[in-house]
VOGU-3710 file (C-alpha; in Angstrom, 3 decimals, decimal comma):
1> maaggaagga> 66,963/-12,903/70,758  62,829/-12,292/70,711  61,503/-11,956/73,813  59,068/-14,637/72,894  61,663/-16,929/71,481  65,143/-17,420/72,344  64,956/-16,333/75,752  62,335/-18,973/76,493  58,629/-19,559/75,809  55,450/-20,535/78,076
11> gdrypagepd> 57,414/-23,450/78,859  60,121/-21,955/80,229  59,836/-21,282/83,813  61,804/-20,202/86,421  65,559/-21,462/85,879  66,451/-23,024/89,394  69,768/-24,461/88,241  70,711/-25,228/84,707  69,055/-25,774/81,723  68,203/-28,884/80,559
21> gsgdrdrpgg> 70,703/-30,209/78,166  73,636/-28,973/80,091  75,886/-31,677/78,002  78,907/-30,138/80,225  78,666/-32,606/82,937  80,831/-35,731/83,646  78,971/-38,583/83,011  78,693/-41,340/85,822  81,222/-44,530/85,259  84,886/-44,956/85,301
31> rddtarparr> 85,715/-44,735/82,126  88,543/-42,664/80,599  87,363/-39,277/79,687  89,510/-40,294/75,822  86,591/-43,116/75,786  83,926/-41,156/75,807  82,169/-39,233/72,945  82,958/-35,651/72,825  81,086/-33,360/74,972  78,387/-31,474/73,149
41> ptapretvlr> 79,061/-28,066/73,172  76,343/-25,827/75,186  73,501/-24,129/73,471  73,674/-20,481/72,786  70,193/-20,248/74,171  70,933/-22,224/77,378  74,135/-20,392/78,101  71,717/-17,078/77,912  69,308/-18,374/80,231  71,751/-19,534/83,016
51> tlsdmsegfl> 73,199/-16,075/82,617  70,067/-14,150/82,713  69,191/-16,241/85,633  72,245/-15,840/87,837  71,842/-11,910/87,073  71,684/-9,862/90,053  69,110/-7,392/88,648  65,109/-8,355/87,969  64,916/-9,774/84,317  61,354/-10,051/82,424
61> tvdeawrisf> 60,945/-10,202/78,867  57,789/-9,606/76,913  56,617/-10,396/73,753  54,757/-8,484/70,841  51,758/-8,534/73,043  52,980/-7,507/76,085  52,882/-10,755/77,771  55,859/-12,216/79,912  57,600/-14,837/78,235  60,506/-15,221/80,779
71> anreavrllg> 61,298/-13,994/84,474  64,974/-14,540/86,454  65,058/-15,515/90,392  65,668/-12,064/91,271  61,973/-10,897/89,062  60,464/-13,812/91,095  61,741/-12,739/94,897  60,890/-9,246/94,490  57,681/-9,295/92,284  56,210/-13,131/93,318
81> aepvrpgrsl> 56,212/-16,041/91,210  52,843/-16,251/90,554  52,190/-12,821/89,320  55,375/-13,344/87,012  54,026/-16,417/85,514  54,673/-16,385/81,765  51,510/-15,578/79,784  50,801/-13,468/82,271  50,536/-9,471/80,759  52,798/-7,558/82,383
91> wqvaaiaapg> 49,900/-4,744/82,936  48,592/-6,844/85,536  52,102/-7,311/87,646  50,800/-5,253/90,596  54,086/-5,229/92,225  55,430/-3,254/88,949  52,411/-1,180/87,791  53,409/2,424/88,768  52,406/5,411/86,548  54,278/6,021/83,327
101> legqcrrata> 55,835/2,452/83,151  53,304/1,619/79,778  54,233/4,281/78,215  57,300/4,334/78,315  57,417/0,441/77,188  55,580/1,707/74,219  57,515/4,610/73,657  60,380/2,253/73,854  59,194/0,009/71,011  57,896/2,869/68,931
111> egrpigfdlt> 61,120/4,362/69,276  63,151/1,101/68,782  65,735/2,131/71,477  66,482/1,486/74,820  65,375/3,601/77,378  66,548/3,926/81,099  64,395/5,608/83,668  63,855/5,849/87,768  59,989/3,890/88,760  58,563/4,637/92,353
121> rpldgrlyfl> 57,428/0,999/93,261  53,688/1,114/94,651  54,039/-1,470/97,555  56,730/0,186/98,977  58,220/3,447/97,977  61,339/1,755/96,714  62,760/3,477/93,872  64,085/1,372/91,196  65,839/1,828/87,687  64,382/0,518/85,038
131> rlvpvpeggl> 65,710/-0,285/81,616  63,954/-0,863/78,312  65,429/-2,777/75,414  63,668/-3,394/72,240  64,023/-6,536/70,190  64,063/-6,745/66,823  62,256/-9,597/66,059  59,583/-8,137/68,537  59,029/-7,769/72,227  60,848/-6,057/75,247
141> gisfvdvtdh> 63,853/-7,339/77,627  63,068/-5,663/81,010  65,785/-5,105/83,677  65,476/-3,505/87,001  67,632/-2,863/90,155  66,871/-1,183/93,295  68,567/2,119/93,453  66,429/3,672/96,320  69,783/4,688/98,022  72,622/5,543/95,305
151> rpredgqplg> 72,759/4,531/91,909  75,742/5,511/89,678  75,294/7,545/86,200  77,067/6,507/83,585  79,940/8,883/84,335  80,047/7,151/88,123  78,650/10,414/89,322  75,588/10,254/92,257  72,488/10,509/90,875  70,453/10,179/93,804
161> vpareraarm> 69,231/13,736/94,098  67,740/14,196/90,445  65,800/10,703/91,007  64,484/11,833/94,758  63,387/14,931/93,124  62,206/13,129/90,521  60,097/11,356/93,075  59,334/14,085/95,138  57,500/16,155/92,110  55,739/12,722/91,420
171> aelttalaea> 54,665/12,787/94,904  53,109/16,723/94,856  51,530/15,931/91,605  49,904/12,897/92,855  48,669/14,670/95,653  47,050/17,417/93,885  45,794/15,272/91,727  44,566/13,545/94,557  42,407/16,250/95,169  41,405/17,585/92,209
181> vtskdvvrav> 37,696/16,968/91,692  36,603/19,068/88,669  38,148/18,743/84,810  39,317/22,147/84,941  40,949/21,639/88,856  43,258/18,622/87,097  44,220/21,235/84,610  44,943/23,506/86,984  47,339/20,898/89,639  49,181/20,193/85,785
191> aehvlppvaa> 50,200/23,896/85,571  50,861/24,250/88,881  52,994/21,662/89,314  53,957/20,641/85,873  55,276/23,437/84,034  57,331/24,777/86,508  59,730/22,179/86,506  60,146/21,584/82,868  60,415/25,604/82,313  57,320/24,726/79,812
201> dglvvetleg> 55,105/27,737/79,169  51,690/26,537/77,617  48,756/23,272/77,922  46,573/22,570/76,689  44,268/19,063/77,955  41,270/17,827/75,655  39,451/14,529/75,607  38,453/12,250/72,736  34,382/12,541/72,200  32,546/11,644/69,426
211> grirvvdsvg> 36,185/11,061/67,321  36,209/14,674/67,713  38,962/16,872/70,496  37,183/18,748/72,461  39,357/21,221/75,034  39,237/20,898/78,449  40,939/23,853/79,470  44,214/25,041/78,584  46,852/27,682/80,226  49,192/30,272/77,935
221> yareflrrid> 46,838/29,698/74,979  44,546/33,005/72,947  40,303/31,879/73,320  41,107/31,964/69,298  43,645/29,542/68,898  41,496/27,235/71,179  38,062/27,427/69,257  40,350/26,620/66,227  41,229/23,094/67,728  37,823/22,686/69,660
231> gipltehtav> 35,764/20,379/68,471  37,759/19,464/65,472  37,841/15,972/64,221  40,412/13,507/65,350  41,766/12,846/62,002  42,512/16,658/60,635  44,478/16,611/63,807  47,184/13,870/62,456  49,768/14,800/65,724  46,927/13,931/68,172
241> advlrnrtpl> 45,711/11,141/66,244  49,443/9,481/66,028  49,722/10,182/69,429  46,420/8,102/70,471  47,089/5,410/68,193  50,351/4,624/68,956  49,485/5,270/72,758  53,233/6,834/72,630  54,377/10,382/73,708  55,888/12,717/70,759
251> fvgsaaefek> 58,467/15,228/71,517  58,679/17,684/68,926  61,841/20,183/69,545  60,647/23,060/66,845  58,182/24,459/64,519  60,344/23,488/61,436  60,382/19,958/62,807  56,481/19,878/63,731  56,019/21,218/59,912  58,531/18,476/58,487
261> lyprlkhlsd> 56,304/15,972/60,467  52,810/17,285/59,892  52,791/19,364/57,044  49,013/19,738/56,985  49,604/21,124/60,540  50,992/24,187/59,192  48,397/26,846/60,008  48,245/25,681/63,615  51,665/26,171/64,279  51,545/30,011/62,684
271> nspsrawafl> 48,873/30,678/64,693  50,449/29,074/68,099  52,606/30,832/70,180  54,540/27,609/70,792  57,828/26,567/68,991  58,386/23,253/70,733  55,697/20,334/72,015  55,243/17,417/74,028  52,204/15,591/72,942  51,244/12,973/75,730
281> plivsgratg> 48,622/10,175/75,544  46,485/9,538/78,153  45,183/6,227/78,501  42,813/4,691/80,597  42,562/0,746/80,942  44,133/0,392/77,978  41,515/3,325/76,151  42,512/6,236/74,580  40,885/9,206/76,205  42,537/11,964/74,965
291> scvisfsepr> 45,936/14,028/74,982  48,136/16,355/77,114  49,931/19,002/75,129  52,454/20,877/77,079  54,087/23,714/75,051  57,180/26,018/74,524  58,041/29,040/74,078  61,358/28,118/72,372  62,645/25,874/70,579  64,384/23,279/72,818
301> tfseddrtll> 65,951/19,696/73,328  64,034/17,254/75,175  66,760/15,607/77,348  65,897/11,573/78,869  64,891/13,189/82,331  62,094/15,327/80,535  60,745/12,631/78,708  60,911/10,133/81,640  59,183/12,609/83,586  56,341/13,862/81,195
311> talsslvaqa> 55,836/10,366/79,871  55,109/9,555/83,775  53,504/12,021/84,860  51,010/11,250/81,483  49,928/8,516/83,404  48,895/10,132/86,397  46,900/12,906/84,741  44,768/10,402/82,421  43,570/8,882/85,814  42,688/11,870/87,366
321> lerarlfdve> 40,895/13,360/84,583  39,322/10,133/83,872  37,830/10,570/87,947  37,312/14,113/87,091  35,203/13,772/84,039  32,817/11,386/85,716  32,468/13,262/87,962  31,732/16,361/85,561  29,022/14,592/84,009  27,509/13,358/88,035
331> htraqglqrg> 27,779/17,362/88,688  26,025/18,646/85,523  22,995/15,933/85,866  23,133/17,173/89,492  22,846/20,868/88,704  20,024/19,921/85,964  18,052/17,853/88,408  18,277/20,921/91,104  16,976/23,609/88,407  14,275/21,215/87,252
341> llprtlpslp> 12,975/20,800/90,841  13,213/24,486/91,719  11,208/27,170/89,737  12,575/28,293/86,876  10,927/31,616/87,661  9,049/33,344/90,241  5,935/35,331/88,869  5,503/38,878/89,060  1,723/39,252/90,974  -0,226/42,323/91,288
351> avtaaarylp> 0,066/41,669/95,248  3,445/40,204/95,122  6,668/40,479/93,428  9,528/37,860/94,429  13,489/37,295/94,388  15,248/33,806/95,751  18,420/32,294/96,436  19,409/28,541/96,576  22,779/28,082/97,640  23,878/23,928/98,037
361> agrgdevggd> 26,071/23,403/100,615  30,209/23,771/100,090  30,564/20,142/98,730  30,584/20,653/95,250  27,549/18,388/94,306  24,581/21,329/94,148  21,595/18,690/94,854  20,074/19,233/98,330  16,119/19,368/99,839  15,921/22,889/100,046
371> wydviplsad> 12,795/24,590/98,316  10,757/27,618/97,751  7,770/28,696/95,379  5,223/31,425/94,814  1,930/30,009/93,437  -0,832/32,933/91,970  -3,971/31,859/94,011  -7,949/32,895/93,124  -8,221/37,100/93,945  -5,204/38,109/93,820
381> rvamvigdvm> -4,247/36,445/96,726  -0,601/34,591/96,723  0,334/31,908/98,293  4,303/31,582/99,567  5,915/28,372/100,627  9,487/27,478/102,040  10,748/24,086/103,023  13,626/21,851/103,820  14,035/18,139/103,982  16,353/16,812/106,423
391> ghgiteaatm> 19,570/15,685/104,530  21,378/15,904/101,781  21,994/14,841/98,003  19,804/13,188/95,411  17,203/10,752/97,606  16,593/14,431/99,865  16,178/16,077/96,192  13,916/13,293/94,345  11,791/14,097/98,151  11,807/17,666/97,730
401> grlrtavrtl> 10,988/17,328/94,149  7,508/15,409/95,316  6,652/17,697/98,204  6,601/20,872/95,995  4,628/19,262/93,638  2,269/18,143/95,966  2,304/21,656/97,551  1,004/23,355/94,127  -1,432/20,622/93,750  -3,307/21,100/97,293
411> adldmdpdel> -2,606/25,064/96,672  -4,957/24,933/93,594  -7,396/23,500/95,924  -7,521/26,834/97,946  -6,823/24,599/101,246  -5,468/27,094/104,549  -2,384/26,289/105,693  -3,024/24,331/108,150  -5,047/22,019/106,156  -2,605/21,618/103,642
421> lthlseivgd> 0,588/21,090/105,878  -1,905/18,158/107,492  -1,732/16,637/103,829  1,620/17,134/103,542  2,548/15,485/106,629  0,643/12,554/105,992  2,724/12,258/102,220  6,360/12,601/103,871  4,913/9,797/106,572  4,369/7,584/104,007
431> lgydyyatcl> 7,647/7,762/102,881  9,238/6,098/105,533  10,011/6,811/109,263  13,329/7,954/107,761  12,014/11,036/106,271  11,555/14,371/107,611  10,995/17,523/106,291  10,328/21,012/107,705  7,831/23,364/105,596  6,429/27,285/106,103
441> yavfdpvtri> 2,953/27,970/103,915  1,997/31,321/104,003  -1,156/32,764/102,097  -0,982/36,499/101,649  -4,902/38,372/100,587  -4,409/41,807/99,594  -7,410/42,854/100,500  -7,721/41,949/103,977  -4,140/42,535/104,085  -3,551/39,937/106,316
451> csyalaghlp> -1,038/36,928/106,193  -1,979/33,593/107,184  0,405/30,895/108,026  1,672/27,586/109,134  4,945/26,092/110,396  6,178/22,409/110,588  9,616/22,648/112,712  10,991/26,024/110,187  11,478/28,958/111,172  8,545/32,098/110,867
461> pllvhpdgtv> 8,574/34,638/108,230  10,193/38,202/109,048  7,784/41,354/108,412  9,993/44,035/107,386  8,069/47,336/107,519  8,435/50,648/105,169  10,854/52,081/107,283  13,323/49,450/108,437  11,567/48,371/111,566  12,046/44,041/111,473
471> htpdvdinpp> 9,063/42,574/113,305  9,948/38,421/114,135  6,627/36,955/115,572  6,940/35,194/118,602  4,901/31,850/117,908  5,227/28,225/118,688  6,287/25,965/116,049  4,726/22,811/115,401  6,724/19,202/114,824  7,933/18,304/111,302
481> lgaadppfdv> 6,505/16,847/108,649  6,147/13,386/109,122  6,694/13,697/113,147  3,829/15,770/114,104  0,318/15,066/114,738  -2,400/17,552/113,301  -4,030/20,143/113,702  -1,027/22,344/113,007  -1,506/26,174/114,599  -2,427/29,039/112,113
491> helrlpeeal> -0,866/32,236/112,442  -1,921/35,874/111,270  -0,017/38,702/110,192  -1,749/42,077/109,634  0,406/43,945/106,999  1,392/47,236/105,842  0,591/49,084/102,804  3,816/47,595/101,221  5,893/45,348/103,530  8,426/42,280/103,174
501> lvfctdglve> 7,698/38,708/103,835  11,276/37,185/104,176  11,197/33,405/104,372  14,451/30,904/104,668  15,801/27,575/105,787  18,060/27,018/108,885  21,655/26,486/106,489  21,293/30,700/105,933  21,331/31,732/109,583  23,202/28,336/111,210
511> spdrdadqgl> 26,585/27,975/110,362  29,654/26,202/112,564  30,701/29,443/113,952  27,154/30,884/114,749  23,983/29,252/116,093  20,200/30,322/114,896  18,965/32,698/117,301  22,572/34,576/116,281  22,272/34,674/112,355  18,513/35,320/113,209
521> tllrqtlgta> 19,937/38,710/114,808  22,516/39,627/111,776  19,512/38,791/109,195  17,195/41,302/110,897  19,998/43,882/111,306  20,975/43,394/107,842  17,602/43,756/106,933  16,464/46,586/108,511  19,901/48,451/107,554  19,395/48,187/103,827
531> vtrsgyfdpp> 15,678/48,846/104,250  16,591/52,121/105,459  19,677/52,731/103,665  18,499/52,518/100,203  15,204/53,651/100,764  13,235/50,737/99,365  10,040/51,947/99,452  11,114/55,724/98,910  9,074/57,162/96,572  6,006/54,780/97,493
541> gttgpgagta> 3,971/54,150/93,977  6,834/55,487/91,739  8,840/52,438/90,997  8,940/51,609/86,866  8,807/48,049/85,490  11,547/46,071/86,226  13,146/48,267/89,348  10,837/46,166/91,993  12,494/43,087/90,702  16,240/44,502/90,599
551> rleelcdlvv> 16,234/45,965/94,683  14,745/42,440/95,392  17,664/40,796/93,641  20,473/43,191/95,274  18,699/42,833/98,705  19,176/38,704/98,173  22,755/39,099/96,978  23,333/41,683/100,090  21,535/38,736/102,498  23,497/35,793/101,348
561> stllpdhaat> 26,914/38,013/100,732  26,563/39,137/104,833  25,082/35,677/106,075  27,049/33,425/104,200  30,824/34,796/103,225  32,763/31,892/102,957  29,630/29,643/101,195  32,253/26,864/100,137  32,695/25,868/103,931  29,071/25,270/104,636
571> nddaalliah> 27,406/21,826/105,275  24,324/23,119/104,783  21,509/23,728/101,777  20,401/27,289/102,152  17,514/29,187/100,926  16,257/32,395/100,656  12,614/33,867/99,233  11,985/37,954/99,545  8,347/38,586/98,679  7,253/42,730/98,625
581> trctptddva> 3,832/42,499/99,045  1,326/44,988/97,895  -2,209/45,123/99,109  -5,411/46,021/96,500  -6,659/49,489/96,800  -9,947/49,998/98,241  -10,964/52,145/95,328  -10,333/48,601/93,145  -12,630/46,441/95,429  -16,617/46,808/95,395
591> scslpedpra> -18,895/44,483/96,965  -22,635/43,971/97,830  -25,166/41,923/100,025  -27,957/40,462/97,454  -31,393/38,681/99,009  -31,932/35,254/98,375  -34,592/35,166/96,728  -34,951/35,720/92,357  -34,564/39,230/92,753  -31,045/38,741/93,508
601> agqareyvrs> -30,170/38,191/89,757  -31,763/41,114/88,884  -30,085/43,734/91,510  -26,439/41,581/91,063  -26,560/42,968/86,954  -27,774/46,307/88,002  -25,111/46,576/90,585  -22,621/45,248/87,372  -23,549/47,732/85,123  -22,693/50,575/87,751
611> qldvwglddl> -19,531/49,348/89,106  -18,302/48,815/85,699  -19,166/52,290/84,232  -17,233/53,949/87,395  -14,330/51,657/85,976  -14,698/51,995/82,471  -14,928/48,367/81,408  -18,140/49,227/79,543  -16,979/46,322/76,968  -17,487/43,607/80,143
621> vmstellvse> -20,972/44,470/81,248  -22,424/42,251/78,938  -20,180/39,346/79,709  -20,551/39,847/83,378  -24,267/40,361/83,513  -24,421/37,028/82,170  -22,108/35,441/84,616  -23,538/36,771/88,007  -26,732/36,456/86,528  -25,704/32,092/86,028
631> lignvvrhag> -24,073/31,917/89,407  -26,408/33,518/91,533  -29,630/31,781/89,817  -27,853/28,614/90,767  -27,309/29,893/94,331  -31,095/30,924/94,740  -32,024/27,507/93,230  -29,619/24,609/94,484  -27,882/26,681/97,759  -28,558/29,083/100,174
641> gpirlrlmrs> -27,776/32,417/102,016  -26,265/34,523/102,492  -25,278/35,755/99,420  -22,645/38,491/98,594  -21,298/39,825/95,323  -17,559/41,294/94,856  -15,993/42,517/91,878  -12,353/43,062/92,126  -10,585/45,319/89,442  -6,976/43,982/88,804
651> rslicevydg> -5,011/42,118/85,962  -7,904/40,815/85,177  -12,045/41,505/85,971  -12,701/39,364/89,032  -16,203/38,549/89,626  -17,058/36,302/93,010  -20,600/34,983/94,491  -20,772/34,209/98,169  -23,241/31,800/99,495  -23,704/29,452/102,653
661> slttprirrv> -23,682/25,780/101,027  -20,656/23,635/101,004  -22,309/22,007/97,636  -19,457/21,552/94,531  -20,832/22,812/91,471  -20,130/20,580/88,583  -20,002/20,587/84,345  -21,969/17,941/83,089  -22,467/16,565/80,277  -25,848/17,314/78,731
671> gqtdeggrgl> -28,142/15,997/75,591  -29,344/18,306/72,475  -32,548/18,150/73,836  -32,016/18,600/77,535  -33,449/22,506/79,063  -30,893/22,790/81,854  -27,772/21,680/82,727  -25,888/24,382/80,438  -24,881/27,152/82,883  -21,557/26,322/84,499
681> hlvaalsrrw> -20,394/25,680/80,307  -21,320/29,000/79,896  -19,550/29,917/82,878  -16,622/28,298/81,466  -16,951/29,942/77,587  -16,872/33,084/78,810  -14,037/33,267/81,339  -10,282/33,009/81,317  -10,388/30,738/84,634  -13,035/29,873/87,149
691> gtryladgkc> -13,153/28,125/90,279  -14,474/27,612/94,206  -13,082/27,667/97,126  -14,814/26,729/100,702  -14,765/28,831/103,523  -15,755/28,096/107,063  -19,322/29,383/106,954  -19,688/28,462/102,963  -18,013/28,556/99,554  -16,861/31,396/96,910
701> iwteqdlpha> -17,615/30,613/93,124  -15,188/32,813/91,281  -14,554/33,781/87,504  -11,576/36,131/86,044  -12,210/38,003/82,556  -9,660/39,255/80,446  -9,968/43,093/80,560  -10,600/44,493/77,103  -7,314/46,398/75,992  -3,988/45,970/76,725
711> erelphedsh> -3,159/43,925/79,987  -3,726/47,002/82,852  -0,791/48,707/83,962  0,087/48,319/87,794  2,712/50,726/89,425  4,840/47,418/90,207  4,345/45,136/87,902  7,589/43,489/86,232  9,237/40,697/85,301  11,169/38,323/86,832
721> dgpdgv> 14,321/35,961/84,945  14,075/33,687/88,050  16,811/33,410/91,053  20,334/34,050/90,406  21,385/31,333/92,933  20,007/28,235/91,367
//
């Protein structure tokens, strides 16, 4: 009987009584029966329909396209009239849809034999026994009966306990998969809850990407074997290809059986530790997404219970893996966004070497609003910034990126800390009332040994002296950016010849079981003890290339592990920046005052020749004379005094001319016949870079020239590969 034919077409809806054409009833009237024509015999089809309609079990038939063609009274009662309307897809019947149903139906059709199995109804948790009977002409007959309390085996023995065990296993796996976040979490859940019950030894979960098989994760397989199958075209792995094409599980009980089915894959079975396999298709929304291969170290026969359990589990795994893969994609994007917004490397400068850590909140999305940066300024000065956009997520990360870019732009203008935070607060205010951020911006001058900084709702820096003493400035903190009204207070720290400046966000010192004051106390103790015990600054000036950064990296790791031992339990991002500061030696700086008249240029040239001879930089005498002549000539003609010249020997030769005017020097376009206006063109041509910074009583025009030989080696100079915590 074809499911879509003999069992009734779309017009055979829900038989409430006898089918039409029931010729077995007496016709009305008082004639003698012998006088009437003989009764028309009941058609076989109608007899079958009447029988099916009165069954105590629910019964459905579906055609080859999985459309319902018939439903008896019990099916209508259990599942509802509308869900089982003829012509409706079986997969749209929510009352019977459960993990494993589609796989079992396809398996019964592919194998061409009846299959019985237990299924838990999603609506009420009742356990039903389903029997699937393929029809030779195409289609499937489905009967189902409630066996929650008891169901007899064919031998009459109770089957309630094994059925409950299978249901319990399904429930445990469902819970584990619901808690799985990443694809690897899904594989671990399958390994823990599926392999032991079926005595399996190996597991490989694969996805289909661009026509190739990609291994997500595995258990019980060597890396060499996984490399053989990872990335191969689907057409070359015919076993998986057949499973995905037919969407039907494949159970192979021995290596001989596998080689007989797939002789081209003998090289895989020879190199595999397994001798029996269950190939399970992963189907999501009618789309084949991959396969789950469960393997056994010894040949075996798969019982009906094994086949039923594994087929049902494959549907659960498919749904969980698809959800986890979406998370993996977003997680990767989030990591890329965070890495792109934070500095990839921190510069190692003459005055500062730094290391940093960024630790996202323990939620797994790795995106937050904390940031840090180290920015080189003119005259070997260094700007250090750390900030925290309030909140956690993509929006806060994007806001953080905008603020970090703004800080770098404003820092290039050589603004004082209070002025920079004023502009930054205006930017945050323009974003809206819901945006706030804390920030610390500091500028360290290695010549004056002063670190000036301003705070907008942020923790002040910690100063660690060479003897291990940790100083915490007691200063007033201005409100956060977006809520503060300028001006911002500027604070100063006078640093020793070498020191550590430690900057952090509140996520490092605060935790669910510790307030900020307790966290700061622990941070001070950790820093002081580490510097004292390790002899961080001893012996001074003898650390080789890379040693300074290596020590900072170790110190960062120590601080993070001490203050955040269980980072996965945190609910806030944390950023840490530690800077090793070094002051400029006095014999590397030379300055002189000049008169406010044309004699200044000549005196400046003479001073340059004398000082560069002392430093052994005779090759730079001519170019430096031209630079100071042009700069001082412009001051005499267009600005005013007092005039001062300062030379600094560092990784480059720095030349600075100070005057008392706020006039901005600008390069202007000149024609071929113009007699002037080329001075700054000459300055730009002779310098690696040049610029202007403004002071309270005037300005400074500075230039940098490369040293004539290889870059000057500094005692503490080393490379930096970037913060490991990003």
